[in-house]
DSSP file (Angstrom, degrees, kcal/mol; ACC not computed):
  #  RESIDUE AA STRUCTURE BP1 BP2  ACC     N-H-->O    O-->H-N    N-H-->O    O-->H-N    TCO  KAPPA ALPHA  PHI   PSI    X-CA   Y-CA   Z-CA
    1    1 A M              0   0    0      0, 0.0     2,-0.1     0, 0.0     0, 0.0   0.000 360.0 360.0 360.0 141.0   65.2  -55.9 -107.4
    2    2 A T        -     0   0    0      1,-0.1     0, 0.0   128,-0.0     0, 0.0  -0.362 360.0-104.6 -79.3 162.5   68.3  -57.0 -105.5
    3    3 A E        -     0   0    0     -2,-0.1   128,-3.2     1,-0.1    -1,-0.1  -0.631  34.5-112.0 -89.0 143.3   70.8  -59.5 -106.9
    4    4 A P  B     -A  130   0A   0      0, 0.0     2,-0.6     0, 0.0   126,-0.3  -0.414  26.5-115.7 -73.6 150.7   70.9  -63.1 -105.6
    5    5 A V        -     0   0    0    124,-1.7    75,-0.5    75,-0.1     2,-0.3  -0.761  35.4-147.9 -82.3 123.2   73.9  -64.3 -103.6
    6    6 A K        -     0   0    0     -2,-0.6     2,-0.4    73,-0.1    73,-0.2  -0.650   8.5-155.9 -95.5 151.8   75.6  -67.1 -105.6
    7    7 A H  E     -B   78   0B   0     71,-2.3    71,-2.3    -2,-0.3     2,-0.3  -0.992  10.6-159.2-127.2 135.2   77.4  -70.1 -104.2
    8    8 A Y  E     +B   77   0B   0     -2,-0.4     2,-0.3    69,-0.2    69,-0.2  -0.847  10.7 180.0-117.8 149.3   80.1  -71.9 -106.2
    9    9 A K  E     -B   76   0B   0     67,-2.3    67,-3.5    -2,-0.3     2,-0.5  -0.976  18.7-143.1-147.7 133.7   81.6  -75.4 -106.0
   10   10 A E  E     -B   75   0B   0     -2,-0.3     2,-0.4    65,-0.2    65,-0.2  -0.835  21.1-172.6 -96.6 134.4   84.2  -77.1 -108.0
   11   11 A I  E     -B   74   0B   0     63,-3.1    63,-3.8    -2,-0.5     2,-0.5  -0.992  14.2-154.0-129.7 128.7   83.7  -80.8 -108.7
   12   12 A E  E     -B   73   0B   0     -2,-0.4     2,-0.3    61,-0.2    61,-0.2  -0.908  28.8-120.5-101.2 127.2   86.1  -83.3 -110.3
   13   13 A V        -     0   0    0     59,-2.9    58,-2.1    -2,-0.5     2,-0.2  -0.474  35.0-168.8 -69.2 126.4   84.3  -86.2 -111.9
   14   14 A G    >   -     0   0    0     -2,-0.3     3,-1.7    56,-0.2     4,-0.3  -0.637  37.6 -98.1-111.2 172.0   85.4  -89.5 -110.4
   15   15 A E  G >  S+     0   0    0      1,-0.3     3,-1.6    -2,-0.2     7,-0.1   0.854 120.5  58.7 -58.6 -38.5   84.9  -93.1 -111.5
   16   16 A S  G 3  S+     0   0    0      1,-0.3    -1,-0.3     8,-0.0    -3,-0.0   0.628  97.9  62.9 -70.0 -10.9   81.9  -93.6 -109.1
   17   17 A D  G <  S+     0   0    0     -3,-1.7     8,-2.8     7,-0.1    -1,-0.3   0.563  89.1  93.3 -85.7  -9.5   80.1  -90.7 -110.8
   18   18 A L  B <   -G   24   0C   0     -3,-1.6     6,-0.2    -4,-0.3     2,-0.2  -0.486  57.8-154.4 -92.6 154.3   80.0  -92.5 -114.2
   19   19 A D    >   -     0   0    0      4,-2.0     3,-2.1    -2,-0.2    -1,-0.1  -0.415  48.9 -76.0-108.2-170.0   77.3  -94.7 -115.7
   20   20 A Q  T 3  S+     0   0    0      1,-0.3    -2,-0.0    -2,-0.2     5,-0.0   0.656 131.1  58.7 -66.9 -14.7   77.6  -97.5 -118.3
   21   21 A L  T 3  S-     0   0    0      2,-0.2    -1,-0.3     3,-0.0     3,-0.1   0.389 115.4-116.5 -91.6   2.5   78.0  -94.9 -121.1
   22   22 A H  S <  S+     0   0    0     -3,-2.1    48,-0.5     1,-0.3     2,-0.3   0.789  81.0 104.2  65.3  31.8   81.1  -93.5 -119.2
   23   23 A H  S    S-     0   0    0     46,-0.1    -4,-2.0    -6,-0.1    -1,-0.3  -0.900  87.2 -65.9-131.0 168.9   79.6  -90.1 -118.5
   24   24 A V  B     -G   18   0C   0     44,-2.5    -6,-0.3    -2,-0.3    44,-0.1  -0.266  57.6-118.9 -58.9 129.0   78.2  -88.6 -115.4
   25   25 A N    >>  -     0   0    0     -8,-2.8     4,-1.4     1,-0.1     3,-0.9  -0.378  15.1-122.7 -68.0 143.7   75.1  -90.5 -114.3
   26   26 A N  H 3> S+     0   0    0      1,-0.3     4,-1.5     2,-0.2     3,-0.1   0.865 112.2  55.4 -55.7 -39.4   71.8  -88.4 -114.2
   27   27 A T  H 3> S+     0   0    0      1,-0.2     4,-1.9     2,-0.2    -1,-0.3   0.787 100.5  60.0 -68.2 -25.8   71.3  -89.3 -110.5
   28   28 A V  H <> S+     0   0    0     -3,-0.9     4,-2.6     2,-0.2    -1,-0.2   0.916 102.2  52.2 -67.1 -42.5   74.8  -88.0 -109.7
   29   29 A Y  H  X S+     0   0    0     -4,-1.4     4,-2.4     1,-0.2    -2,-0.2   0.903 107.7  52.4 -58.2 -40.1   73.8  -84.5 -110.9
   30   30 A L  H  X S+     0   0    0     -4,-1.5     4,-2.1     2,-0.2    -1,-0.2   0.898 109.1  49.3 -64.8 -39.5   70.7  -84.7 -108.7
   31   31 A K  H  X S+     0   0    0     -4,-1.9     4,-2.9     2,-0.2    -2,-0.2   0.911 110.2  51.1 -62.2 -42.1   72.9  -85.5 -105.7
   32   32 A W  H  X S+     0   0    0     -4,-2.6     4,-2.6     2,-0.2     5,-0.3   0.872 107.1  53.8 -64.5 -36.1   75.2  -82.6 -106.6
   33   33 A V  H  X S+     0   0    0     -4,-2.4     4,-2.0     2,-0.2    -1,-0.2   0.940 111.5  45.8 -60.2 -46.7   72.1  -80.3 -106.7
   34   34 A Q  H  X S+     0   0    0     -4,-2.1     4,-2.4     2,-0.2    -2,-0.2   0.936 113.6  49.5 -60.3 -48.0   71.2  -81.5 -103.2
   35   35 A D  H  X S+     0   0    0     -4,-2.9     4,-2.4     1,-0.2    -2,-0.2   0.930 113.7  42.5 -62.2 -48.8   74.8  -81.0 -102.0
   36   36 A I  H  X S+     0   0    0     -4,-2.6     4,-2.3     1,-0.2    -1,-0.2   0.855 112.8  54.5 -70.1 -32.9   75.4  -77.5 -103.3
   37   37 A S  H  X S+     0   0    0     -4,-2.0     4,-2.2    -5,-0.3    -1,-0.2   0.933 111.1  45.1 -64.0 -44.9   71.9  -76.4 -102.2
   38   38 A E  H  X S+     0   0    0     -4,-2.4     4,-2.7     2,-0.2     5,-0.2   0.912 111.6  52.4 -64.9 -42.8   72.6  -77.5  -98.7
   39   39 A E  H  X S+     0   0    0     -4,-2.4     4,-2.3     1,-0.2    -1,-0.2   0.923 110.4  48.3 -58.1 -44.6   76.1  -75.9  -98.7
   40   40 A H  H  X S+     0   0    0     -4,-2.3     4,-2.1     2,-0.2    -1,-0.2   0.920 111.5  50.1 -62.4 -45.9   74.6  -72.6  -99.8
   41   41 A W  H  X S+     0   0    0     -4,-2.2     4,-1.4     1,-0.2    -2,-0.2   0.935 113.5  45.5 -57.2 -49.6   71.8  -72.8  -97.1
   42   42 A R  H  < S+     0   0    0     -4,-2.7    -1,-0.2     1,-0.2    -2,-0.2   0.849 112.7  50.6 -66.7 -34.8   74.4  -73.5  -94.4
   43   43 A K  H  < S+     0   0    0     -4,-2.3    -1,-0.2    -5,-0.2    -2,-0.2   0.875 115.6  41.1 -70.5 -36.8   76.8  -70.8  -95.5
   44   44 A Q  H  < S+     0   0    0     -4,-2.1     2,-0.3    -5,-0.2    -2,-0.2   0.638 111.5  59.3 -88.5 -14.9   74.1  -68.1  -95.6
   45   45 A T  S  < S-     0   0    0     -4,-1.4     2,-0.1    -5,-0.2    80,-0.0  -0.796  77.8-114.8-120.8 159.1   72.2  -68.9  -92.4
   46   46 A S     >  -     0   0    0     -2,-0.3     4,-2.3     1,-0.1     5,-0.2  -0.345  32.8-108.3 -81.0 165.8   73.0  -69.2  -88.7
   47   47 A A  H  > S+     0   0    0      1,-0.2     4,-2.2     2,-0.2     5,-0.2   0.870 120.7  55.7 -60.6 -37.0   72.9  -72.4  -86.7
   48   48 A E  H  > S+     0   0    0      2,-0.2     4,-1.2     1,-0.2    -1,-0.2   0.926 108.2  46.0 -63.5 -45.3   69.7  -71.0  -85.0
   49   49 A I  H  > S+     0   0    0      1,-0.2     4,-1.4     2,-0.2     3,-0.3   0.908 112.6  51.6 -62.4 -42.4   67.9  -70.5  -88.3
   50   50 A Q  H  < S+     0   0    0     -4,-2.3    -1,-0.2     1,-0.2    -2,-0.2   0.855 107.4  52.4 -64.6 -36.1   69.1  -74.0  -89.4
   51   51 A E  H  < S+     0   0    0     -4,-2.2    -1,-0.2     1,-0.2    -2,-0.2   0.792 114.0  43.4 -69.6 -26.9   67.7  -75.6  -86.2
   52   52 A Q  H  < S+     0   0    0     -4,-1.2    61,-2.2    -3,-0.3     2,-0.4   0.672 114.9  47.6 -91.1 -20.0   64.3  -74.0  -86.7
   53   53 A N  E  <  -C  112   0B   0     -4,-1.4     2,-0.3    59,-0.2    59,-0.2  -0.948  53.8-179.5-132.9 143.5   63.8  -74.6  -90.4
   54   54 A L  E     -C  111   0B   0     57,-2.6    57,-2.9    -2,-0.4     2,-0.4  -0.874  20.6-131.5-130.1 165.7   64.2  -77.5  -92.9
   55   55 A W  E     -C  110   0B   0     -2,-0.3     2,-0.4    55,-0.2    55,-0.2  -0.959  13.0-168.4-122.0 141.0   63.7  -77.7  -96.7
   56   56 A M  E     -C  109   0B   0     53,-2.3    53,-2.9    -2,-0.4     2,-0.2  -0.997  25.1-124.9-124.9 129.9   61.7  -80.3  -98.6
   57   57 A V  E     +C  108   0B   0     -2,-0.4    51,-0.3    51,-0.2     3,-0.1  -0.538  25.7 178.6 -76.6 138.0   62.0  -80.5 -102.4
   58   58 A L  E     -     0   0B   0     49,-3.3     2,-0.3     1,-0.4    50,-0.2   0.702  66.2  -2.5-103.2 -32.0   58.8  -80.3 -104.3
   59   59 A E  E     -C  107   0B   0     48,-1.6    48,-2.6     2,-0.0     2,-0.4  -0.970  49.2-162.4-164.1 141.1   60.1  -80.5 -107.9
   60   60 A H  E     -C  106   0B   0     -2,-0.3     2,-0.5    46,-0.2    46,-0.2  -0.996   5.3-169.8-123.7 135.4   63.3  -80.7 -110.0
   61   61 A H  E     -C  105   0B   0     44,-2.4    44,-2.5    -2,-0.4     2,-0.4  -0.964  15.1-174.0-122.7 112.5   63.4  -79.8 -113.6
   62   62 A I  E     -C  104   0B   0     -2,-0.5     2,-0.5    42,-0.2    42,-0.2  -0.908  13.0-165.5-115.8 132.7   66.7  -80.9 -115.1
   63   63 A V  E     -C  103   0B   0     40,-2.9    40,-2.2    -2,-0.4     2,-0.6  -0.973   9.0-155.3-116.0 121.7   68.0  -80.2 -118.7
   64   64 A Y  E     +C  102   0B   0     -2,-0.5    38,-0.2    38,-0.2     3,-0.1  -0.867  24.2 161.2 -98.2 118.3   71.0  -82.2 -119.8
   65   65 A K        +     0   0    0     36,-3.3     2,-0.3    -2,-0.6    37,-0.2   0.804  62.2  10.0-105.9 -40.9   72.9  -80.3 -122.6
   66   66 A K  S    S-     0   0    0     35,-1.7    -1,-0.3    33,-0.1     2,-0.3  -0.922  74.5-110.8-139.3 161.4   76.4  -81.8 -122.7
   67   67 A Q        -     0   0    0     -2,-0.3     2,-0.4    -3,-0.1    35,-0.0  -0.712  18.9-152.1 -97.3 145.4   78.1  -84.8 -121.2
   68   68 A A        -     0   0    0     -2,-0.3   -44,-2.5   -44,-0.1     2,-0.2  -0.925  17.7-165.2-112.6 144.3   80.8  -84.8 -118.6
   69   69 A K    >   -     0   0    0     -2,-0.4     3,-2.4   -46,-0.2   -56,-0.3  -0.690  36.2 -53.3-125.1 173.7   83.4  -87.6 -118.4
   70   70 A M  T 3  S+     0   0    0    -48,-0.5   -56,-0.2     1,-0.3    -1,-0.2  -0.167 122.2  14.1 -48.4 130.1   86.0  -89.0 -116.0
   71   71 A G  T 3  S+     0   0    0    -58,-2.1    -1,-0.3     1,-0.3   -57,-0.1   0.236  88.5 139.3  87.3 -13.2   88.5  -86.3 -114.9
   72   72 A D    <   -     0   0    0     -3,-2.4   -59,-2.9   -60,-0.1     2,-0.6  -0.348  49.0-136.7 -61.9 144.2   86.5  -83.3 -116.0
   73   73 A V  E     -B   12   0B   0    -61,-0.2     2,-0.4    -3,-0.1    24,-0.4  -0.930  22.9-163.8-103.9 120.7   86.4  -80.4 -113.6
   74   74 A I  E     -B   11   0B   0    -63,-3.8   -63,-3.1    -2,-0.6     2,-0.6  -0.866  12.9-148.0-110.7 136.2   82.9  -79.0 -113.3
   75   75 A Q  E     -BD  10  95B   0     20,-2.8    20,-2.5    -2,-0.4     2,-0.4  -0.915  17.3-164.1-100.2 116.1   82.0  -75.6 -111.8
   76   76 A A  E     -BD   9  94B   0    -67,-3.5   -67,-2.3    -2,-0.6     2,-0.4  -0.825   7.2-176.0-100.1 141.4   78.6  -75.7 -110.1
   77   77 A V  E     -BD   8  93B   0     16,-2.4    16,-2.6    -2,-0.4     2,-0.3  -1.000   1.9-179.6-137.4 137.9   76.8  -72.5 -109.3
   78   78 A T  E     +BD   7  92B   0    -71,-2.3   -71,-2.3    -2,-0.4     2,-0.3  -0.962   6.5 166.7-135.4 154.0   73.6  -72.0 -107.4
   79   79 A F  E     - D   0  91B   0     12,-1.8    12,-2.8    -2,-0.3     2,-0.5  -0.971  34.0-114.8-157.2 158.7   71.4  -69.1 -106.4
   80   80 A V  E     - D   0  90B   0    -75,-0.5    10,-0.3    -2,-0.3   -75,-0.1  -0.856  28.3-174.1 -98.7 127.0   67.9  -68.7 -105.0
   81   81 A G  E     +     0   0B   0      8,-3.5    -1,-0.2    -2,-0.5     2,-0.1   0.613  58.7   3.0 -83.7-117.6   65.4  -66.8 -107.2
   82   82 A E  E     -     0   0B   0      6,-0.1     7,-2.4     2,-0.0     2,-0.4  -0.432  56.0-166.5 -73.5 142.1   62.0  -66.0 -105.9
   83   83 A M  E     + D   0  88B   0      5,-0.2     2,-0.4    -2,-0.1     5,-0.2  -0.988  21.2 161.5-125.2 119.9   61.0  -66.8 -102.3
   84   84 A S  E >   - D   0  87B   0      3,-2.6     3,-2.3    -2,-0.4     2,-0.3  -0.983  56.4 -36.6-146.2 127.6   57.3  -66.5 -101.8
   85   85 A G  T 3  S-     0   0    0     -2,-0.4    36,-3.4     1,-0.3    34,-0.0  -0.451 125.7 -23.3  62.5-120.6   55.1  -67.9  -99.0
   86   86 A V  T 3  S+     0   0    0     -2,-0.3    24,-2.8    34,-0.3     2,-0.3   0.449 121.3  93.2 -98.8  -3.2   56.4  -71.3  -98.2
   87   87 A R  E <   -DE  84 109B   0     -3,-2.3    -3,-2.6    22,-0.2     2,-0.4  -0.696  48.2-173.2-104.5 145.9   58.2  -71.8 -101.6
   88   88 A S  E     -DE  83 108B   0     20,-2.2    20,-3.0    -2,-0.3     2,-0.5  -0.989  13.6-148.6-131.3 140.0   61.7  -71.1 -102.8
   89   89 A Y  E     - E   0 107B   0     -7,-2.4    -8,-3.5    -2,-0.4     2,-0.4  -0.952  19.4-172.0-115.2 119.5   62.9  -71.4 -106.3
   90   90 A R  E     -DE  80 106B   0     16,-2.4    16,-2.9    -2,-0.5     2,-0.4  -0.883  12.0-154.5-118.0 141.1   66.5  -72.4 -106.8
   91   91 A Q  E     -DE  79 105B   0    -12,-2.8   -12,-1.8    -2,-0.4     2,-0.4  -0.934  11.0-178.6-110.9 134.5   68.7  -72.6 -109.8
   92   92 A V  E     -DE  78 104B   0     12,-2.6    12,-2.9    -2,-0.4     2,-0.4  -0.985   5.5-177.2-132.4 124.8   71.8  -74.9 -110.1
   93   93 A D  E     -DE  77 103B   0    -16,-2.6   -16,-2.4    -2,-0.4     2,-0.4  -0.935  13.1-152.1-122.2 146.2   73.9  -74.9 -113.2
   94   94 A F  E     -DE  76 102B   0      8,-2.7     7,-3.3    -2,-0.4     8,-1.3  -0.972  17.9-176.2-120.4 128.6   77.0  -77.1 -114.0
   95   95 A Y  E     -DE  75 100B   0    -20,-2.5   -20,-2.8    -2,-0.4     2,-0.4  -0.901  20.2-162.2-124.5 150.2   79.7  -75.8 -116.4
   96   96 A R  E >  S- E   0  99B   0      3,-2.1     3,-1.9    -2,-0.3   -22,-0.1  -0.979  89.0 -17.4-126.2 118.5   82.9  -77.2 -117.9
   97   97 A D  T 3  S-     0   0    0     -2,-0.4     3,-0.1   -24,-0.4    -1,-0.1   0.909 128.4 -54.6  52.1  45.7   85.2  -74.5 -119.2
   98   98 A E  T 3  S+     0   0    0      1,-0.2     2,-0.5   -23,-0.0    -1,-0.3   0.503 111.1 125.2  67.2   7.4   82.3  -72.0 -119.2
   99   99 A E  E <   - E   0  96B   0     -3,-1.9    -3,-2.1     1,-0.0     2,-0.3  -0.864  66.3-120.7 -97.4 125.3   80.1  -74.3 -121.3
  100  100 A L  E     + E   0  95B   0     -2,-0.5    -5,-0.2    -5,-0.2     3,-0.1  -0.491  37.6 168.7 -68.8 123.7   76.8  -75.2 -119.7
  101  101 A L  E     +     0   0B   0     -7,-3.3   -36,-3.3     1,-0.4   -35,-1.7   0.837  64.3   5.7 -97.0 -49.5   76.4  -78.9 -119.2
  102  102 A V  E     -CE  64  94B   0     -8,-1.3    -8,-2.7   -38,-0.2     2,-0.4  -0.996  57.6-163.5-144.5 141.3   73.4  -79.3 -117.0
  103  103 A S  E     -CE  63  93B   0    -40,-2.2   -40,-2.9    -2,-0.3     2,-0.4  -0.995   8.7-172.6-129.3 131.1   70.7  -76.8 -115.7
  104  104 A C  E     -CE  62  92B   0    -12,-2.9   -12,-2.6    -2,-0.4     2,-0.5  -0.985   8.7-169.0-129.3 127.5   68.4  -77.6 -112.8
  105  105 A K  E     -CE  61  91B   0    -44,-2.5   -44,-2.4    -2,-0.4     2,-0.3  -0.967  18.7-174.1-111.0 126.1   65.5  -75.5 -111.6
  106  106 A S  E     -CE  60  90B   0    -16,-2.9   -16,-2.4    -2,-0.5     2,-0.5  -0.897  20.2-149.3-124.1 150.0   64.1  -76.7 -108.3
  107  107 A Q  E     -CE  59  89B   0    -48,-2.6   -49,-3.3    -2,-0.3   -48,-1.6  -0.982  22.1-172.9-117.3 127.7   61.1  -75.7 -106.1
  108  108 A W  E     -CE  57  88B   0    -20,-3.0   -20,-2.2    -2,-0.5     2,-0.5  -0.852  15.5-144.9-120.8 153.8   61.5  -76.2 -102.4
  109  109 A C  E     -CE  56  87B   0    -53,-2.9   -53,-2.3    -2,-0.3     2,-0.3  -0.982  17.1-133.7-119.2 127.1   59.1  -75.9  -99.4
  110  110 A M  E     -C   55   0B   0    -24,-2.8     9,-2.5    -2,-0.5     2,-0.4  -0.612  27.2-170.2 -75.9 137.0   60.3  -74.5  -96.1
  111  111 A I  E     -CF  54 118B   0    -57,-2.9   -57,-2.6    -2,-0.3     2,-0.3  -0.965  28.8-107.2-128.9 149.2   59.1  -76.6  -93.2
  112  112 A D  E  >  -C   53   0B   0      5,-2.8     4,-2.2    -2,-0.4   -59,-0.2  -0.564  26.2-138.3 -71.3 130.3   59.2  -76.0  -89.5
  113  113 A A  T  4 S+     0   0    0    -61,-2.2   -60,-0.1    -2,-0.3    -1,-0.1   0.768  98.5  40.3 -65.3 -26.4   61.8  -78.3  -87.9
  114  114 A K  T  4 S+     0   0    0    -62,-0.4    -1,-0.2     3,-0.1   -61,-0.1   0.927 126.9  28.1 -88.1 -51.4   59.6  -79.2  -84.9
  115  115 A S  T  4 S-     0   0    0      2,-0.1    -2,-0.2     1,-0.0    -1,-0.1   0.701  90.2-139.7 -84.9 -19.7   56.1  -79.7  -86.4
  116  116 A L     <  +     0   0    0     -4,-2.2    -3,-0.1     1,-0.3     3,-0.0   0.770  59.4 130.6  60.4  29.3   57.4  -80.7  -89.9
  117  117 A R  S    S-     0   0    0     -5,-0.2    -5,-2.8     1,-0.1    -1,-0.3  -0.797  70.3 -83.3-107.1 152.9   54.6  -78.6  -91.4
  118  118 A P  B     -F  111   0B   0      0, 0.0     2,-0.4     0, 0.0    -7,-0.3  -0.211  49.3-163.2 -53.6 144.5   55.0  -76.0  -94.2
  119  119 A K        -     0   0    0     -9,-2.5    -9,-0.3   -33,-0.2     2,-0.1  -0.998  23.4-109.5-138.2 134.3   56.2  -72.6  -92.9
  120  120 A R        -     0   0    0     -2,-0.4   -34,-0.3     1,-0.1   -35,-0.1  -0.397  41.8-111.4 -60.3 134.4   56.1  -69.2  -94.4
  121  121 A I        -     0   0    0    -36,-3.4   -36,-0.2   -34,-0.1    -1,-0.1  -0.571  33.9-127.0 -71.9 117.0   59.7  -68.1  -95.3
  122  122 A P    >>  -     0   0    0      0, 0.0     4,-2.4     0, 0.0     3,-0.8  -0.332  11.4-124.3 -64.7 146.1   60.6  -65.2  -93.0
  123  123 A D  H 3> S+     0   0    0      1,-0.3     4,-2.8     2,-0.2     5,-0.2   0.868 111.7  61.6 -55.7 -37.5   61.8  -62.0  -94.6
  124  124 A E  H 34 S+     0   0    0      1,-0.2     4,-0.5     2,-0.2    -1,-0.3   0.855 108.5  42.8 -60.1 -34.5   65.0  -62.2  -92.5
  125  125 A V  H X4 S+     0   0    0     -3,-0.8     3,-1.2     2,-0.2     4,-0.4   0.929 112.8  50.9 -76.0 -47.3   65.8  -65.6  -94.1
  126  126 A A  H >< S+     0   0    0     -4,-2.4     3,-1.5     1,-0.3    -2,-0.2   0.884 105.9  57.3 -56.9 -39.3   64.9  -64.5  -97.7
  127  127 A N  G >< S+     0   0    0     -4,-2.8     3,-1.3     1,-0.3    -1,-0.3   0.726  92.7  68.4 -67.5 -21.6   67.1  -61.4  -97.3
  128  128 A L  G <  S+     0   0    0     -3,-1.2    -1,-0.3    -4,-0.5    -2,-0.2   0.665  98.0  53.3 -70.0 -15.8   70.2  -63.6  -96.5
  129  129 A F  G <  S+     0   0    0     -3,-1.5  -124,-1.7    -4,-0.4     2,-0.3   0.146 100.3  74.9-105.9  17.7   70.1  -64.8 -100.1
  130  130 A R  B <    A    4   0A   0     -3,-1.3  -128,-0.0  -126,-0.3  -127,-0.0  -0.959 360.0 360.0-128.8 147.4   70.1  -61.3 -101.7
  131  131 A K              0   0    0   -128,-3.2    -1,-0.1    -2,-0.3    -4,-0.1   0.404 360.0 360.0 -89.2 360.0   72.9  -58.7 -102.0
């Protein structure tokens, strides 16, 4: 099996990221999952592929292990695991100083940009996420 292409993003925790307990709010992590996933998609694919295909999330499973606070610098990393049929399985992990803070496994469905119906993931697209 080939190795997945990883995408990295550095995030500095700001005041607007915090909740009443003064650590990163759960919904902020979900936004970061969305942001890094979209960045990875745009980096690995052409404008033509992006115009023809969209992604809809089916499921997120998030495990919160440690808290991040104001000023922390977080390293986010994502990669796509299996792509099968219309579904794609993506991993996004958040680290502070190599310590895992949050782990998210997501299931996405490819949809046709015109019909908005589920669409089988073409091999040419799946191959863009493998080394």
